N, C-alpha and C positions, 0 to 999 in steps of 0.2 A: 504493500500500500504506500503510495507516494504521499508527500506532505499535504498536497491539496486535498486528496481524498480523506486523509486523516482529519484535517480541519473541518471538512464538510460533515464527516461523521460526528465529530465533537459538537459542531454547531447544531446539528439535528437533535442531539441529546438535550441541548439547552433551549431549543426553539420554543417548547410550550411555556417555559418560565418567561422567556423574553417577550412572547406574545401577550402573556398576562400582564407584565409590566407595561408594555406599550398600550394595551387596551385600557388599563386603569388610568394611564396618563392622558390618552387622547379621546377615549369614548367612542371610537370608530374602528370597526374591524378592518375596513379598507386602509385607513391610515396606519393602524397597528401593523398590518402586513407590510406596508411601505417602510415603516421604521425598522422592522425586523430584517427586511431585505437590504436596507442601507447598512445595517449592522453587519450583515454577512459580507457586503462589499468592502467595508472597512477592515474586517477581519482578514479577508483574502488578500488585502494589500499591505497588511502589517506583519512585522516580525514579532511573533509572540513566543519565541523560544525561551525568553526569560520570565514569562508570565507564569506565576505559580498557581493562581486561581483563575482559570479561564472563565468560569461562570461569573465570578465577580467582575472581571474585566468586561465581559460582554454586557452585563447589566449596566455598568457605567456607560458603555458606548451607546446602548439603546436609550438610556436616560438622556444623554446629550442630544441624540437625534430627536427625541420627543420634545425636549425643551426648545430646540430650534424650530420644530414644526409648530409648537404652540405660539411661539413668539411671532411667527410669520403669518398666522391666521389674521385675516382682515375682515372678511364679510360673513361668508356662510358658516353656520354652526351645525354640526351634526345633531340630529334628533336622537339623543342618547337612548339606546336600547331598541330603537325602531328597526335597526338592520341586523339585530342578533339572529343568526340563522339557527336551524335545528341542530346543526353540527358545527362546532367551532374549530376543532382540530381535524375532524374527519376520521380519527382513529382512536381517540381516547375519551370515551363517553364520561368516565368518572371525572377526568380533568375538565371537560366541558361543563359538567354540572357545577363543579366548584367555581369555575370562572363566572358562569351566569349568576350563581348565588352571591358571590362576593362583590360583584360589580353591578349592584342593583341600580335601577333608574334614579332612585332618591340620592344615592351617594354620588352618582355621576353628575347630577344636576348641581349638587353642592360643590363638587370639585371644579365645575365649570366657572364658579364664581371666584375662584382663587386666582391670584396672579401666577404666571407660569412657574416662577422659581418657588413660590410657596407650594404649589401643587406637587412639583417634583420632590421637594424636601420631605413633604408629608408622605407621599406615596412610597418613596424609597426607604424612609426610616420606619414609619409606622406599619407599613404593609410588607416590606421586604427586609427589614432589620439591618439595613446598611448603616454604618456609623456616620456621624456627622463629619468625621475626618475624611471619609470616602465621598460624601455628598458635596462637601465644600468646593472642591475644584470643578465639579460639574456645573454648579450654579454660579461660580465665580465669586464666592464669598469665603469668609473665614469660617471655621467650624462653629464659632459662637454665633455668627450671623445666620448660618444655616440652621442652627438650633432654634433661633428666634423665628425664622420663616416657618419651620414645622410647627412651632408652638402656636403662631397666629392661625395657621391653617387648621390645626387641631381644634382650636376654639370655634372656628366657623363650622367645621364638620359636626362638632358636638352641639351646635346651636347656641353657644354661649354668647356670641356677638348679637344674637337676636334678643337677649334678655336685657334690654337696654338700660333704661335710666337708672334703676336702683343700683345695679352692679357698677355701671360707669361712674355714677356719682360717688359711690362708696370708694371706688379705686382712687378717684381724684382726691377725696378727703384723706385717704391713707398716704398717698404720695406727697400731698401738700404738707401733711404733718411730719412726714419723714424729712423733707427738705428743710422745714423749720427746725426740727430737732438736730439735724446735721449742722446747719449753720450756727445754731446756738450751743453746740457742744453738749446737748442734753443726752447723756449716755443712757439714763434710765428710760427716757421716752423712746429712744431708738430700740431698746430691748423689747419694749411693749409692742412696737410696730413690726418687729421682725419675727418670722417663724423660727423656731429653734434650729431648724435644719436649712435655713436660708443659704443660698449660694450666689456669689457675685462672680460673673465670668466676663473677661475682657477679650475683645478680638485682637488680632495681631497688631493692628495700627495703634490701638489703645495701649497695648503692652510696650510697643516701641516708644510711646510717649511717657512711659514710667509706671503704668498701672500693673498690678499683680495679675497674673493669668487667671487665678481662681482663688477665692476666699470662701471658706465654709464655716457655718455656725454663727448664731446671733451675736455672741460676745465678740468674736473676731471681726465680724462685719461692722458692728457698732463702733468698735475701737478704731477701725480704719477710716470710717466716714465722719466720725465725730469732729466737729469744728471745720468740716469741709463744705462743699457745695455752695460756697458763697457766690460763685459766678454762674451757678446753674439757674436756668429759667424754666418755669413750668411750661409744659407743651403737651399737645396731643400728638401721639405717634400712632398712625393708623387708627385714629379715633379714640385711642385709650390714653389715660393719663401717664405722663412721663416727664422727662426734663431734657434740656439741651444746654450745652455750652456754646454760645453763639456770639463771640466778642464783636463781630462786625455785622450781626444780623443774619449771618449764614451759619447753620449748624456745623460745628467742627467735632462735636462729641454728643452722642445721644445716650440717655439713660432709659432703658426700656424695663418696665416693671411687670412682674406677674404677681397678682394679689389674689389670694384665696382665703375665704372666711375672715376677711379683715386683716390678714397678715401678709407681709411681703415674703414670698417664697423664692423669688429669683430676681436678680437685677443683671442686666446685660449692658456692658459698656461698648458702644459701637462707634468706631472712628474710621472704619474703612470707607474710602471715598465712594466706591460703588454702592455700598450699603446705604450711606447717607443720601446719595443721589436718588435712589429708588424708594426711600422711606417717605411716606406721607407725613409731613411735619407741619403743625400749626403752633407757632409760638404764642402763648397766651399773654395778653397784655401788651403785645407788640404794636 
């Protein structure tokens, strides 16, 4: 068996998984087949002799192809589920049933509301267990920013963004109280606002500017931020309460918060230019 035949055989082994990934990303069997075919073309043109995990490599490739296809969509949208045939793979009824089950119309409709990068981060992480280190280069973000993309997507898929005013108002109250306590150096107030297992993560650009890569635990986080945040301005990030450092009116650093049950469970420091460019930011009081 020559190398081309061996690659073709290996690709066929992974084809059902790749088609599932592509369909979950695109919501169209025709486009999913196009993405899988493009993945084969890229494989056939690549030297994969040093690739240890061909399945992971192919998943990454099909993810990139799907991201490009999502970004290039301009007008027509597929009517999700309408073109699902009786047979998806043509030879594996069990796999077809799982695919049809797991990619229901309701989920596809929600996925369609997500930005392409959010959609890919959510699908690859939550549905296919890829790490954010693996997802980050696909979406052109740091692992921290990729985690935030998936988190925002997860909230929408779970319907949390549709629970509007009460949660949004409470989050803003918590974030405002956090900023005030941080500026005032009120350690006790910070501990009250932080979940015991809170984590602060900084993307690569924030780390280069001097931020710690990761800080865990309420006491450690409170100690780190106490007396800080004097230059931070309250802002809405993708419609949720957060903060930015914007010395010239242009955000240079964003503080994204995840608040659950009135406690801050995660803070992300986002300074990568691409992340800030794509982030929907409204500086409050500006």
